[in-house]
BARORO-245826 format. One record per residue (C-alpha): y, z, x. Coordinates in steps of 0.1 Angstrom, whole numbers, padded with zeros to 4 digits. Layout:
# residues N
<rec><Y>Y</Y><Z>Z</Z><X>X</X></rec>
...
END
This chain:
# residues 43
<rec><Y>0708</Y><Z>0820</Z><X>1217</X></rec>
<rec><Y>0731</Y><Z>0819</Z><X>1192</X></rec>
<rec><Y>0770</Y><Z>0815</Z><X>1206</X></rec>
<rec><Y>0799</Y><Z>0825</Z><X>1186</X></rec>
<rec><Y>0825</Y><Z>0802</Z><X>1191</X></rec>
<rec><Y>0858</Y><Z>0817</Z><X>1189</X></rec>
<rec><Y>0885</Y><Z>0802</Z><X>1172</X></rec>
<rec><Y>0920</Y><Z>0798</Z><X>1189</X></rec>
<rec><Y>0946</Y><Z>0816</Z><X>1166</X></rec>
<rec><Y>0920</Y><Z>0830</Z><X>1143</X></rec>
<rec><Y>0927</Y><Z>0863</Z><X>1152</X></rec>
<rec><Y>0961</Y><Z>0861</Z><X>1147</X></rec>
<rec><Y>0958</Y><Z>0844</Z><X>1113</X></rec>
<rec><Y>0938</Y><Z>0873</Z><X>1102</X></rec>
<rec><Y>0967</Y><Z>0896</Z><X>1116</X></rec>
<rec><Y>0990</Y><Z>0876</Z><X>1095</X></rec>
<rec><Y>0970</Y><Z>0883</Z><X>1065</X></rec>
<rec><Y>0966</Y><Z>0914</Z><X>1064</X></rec>
<rec><Y>1003</Y><Z>0920</Z><X>1073</X></rec>
<rec><Y>1011</Y><Z>0900</Z><X>1043</X></rec>
<rec><Y>0990</Y><Z>0916</Z><X>1024</X></rec>
<rec><Y>1003</Y><Z>0953</Z><X>1034</X></rec>
<rec><Y>1038</Y><Z>0940</Z><X>1029</X></rec>
<rec><Y>1033</Y><Z>0928</Z><X>0997</X></rec>
<rec><Y>1015</Y><Z>0960</Z><X>0982</X></rec>
<rec><Y>1046</Y><Z>0979</Z><X>0999</X></rec>
<rec><Y>1072</Y><Z>0957</Z><X>0981</X></rec>
<rec><Y>1054</Y><Z>0956</Z><X>0950</X></rec>
<rec><Y>1052</Y><Z>0999</Z><X>0950</X></rec>
<rec><Y>1089</Y><Z>1002</Z><X>0964</X></rec>
<rec><Y>1100</Y><Z>0978</Z><X>0932</X></rec>
<rec><Y>1074</Y><Z>0994</Z><X>0909</X></rec>
<rec><Y>1091</Y><Z>1028</Z><X>0920</X></rec>
<rec><Y>1128</Y><Z>1016</Z><X>0920</X></rec>
<rec><Y>1120</Y><Z>1003</Z><X>0883</X></rec>
<rec><Y>1109</Y><Z>1037</Z><X>0871</X></rec>
<rec><Y>1136</Y><Z>1056</Z><X>0890</X></rec>
<rec><Y>1165</Y><Z>1033</Z><X>0872</X></rec>
<rec><Y>1144</Y><Z>1035</Z><X>0841</X></rec>
<rec><Y>1148</Y><Z>1079</Z><X>0848</X></rec>
<rec><Y>1184</Y><Z>1071</Z><X>0854</X></rec>
<rec><Y>1196</Y><Z>1053</Z><X>0828</X></rec>
<rec><Y>1181</Y><Z>1076</Z><X>0804</X></rec>
END
């Protein structure tokens, strides 16, 4: 018998990690897009 021990808050930690990664990616994309837009606007 293998008993799966669920650590309290483990799911919350995973969700936080996923959200953090998603936010980081979105911010990176937005910053890159803004920089590209500013460069295009300047020229």
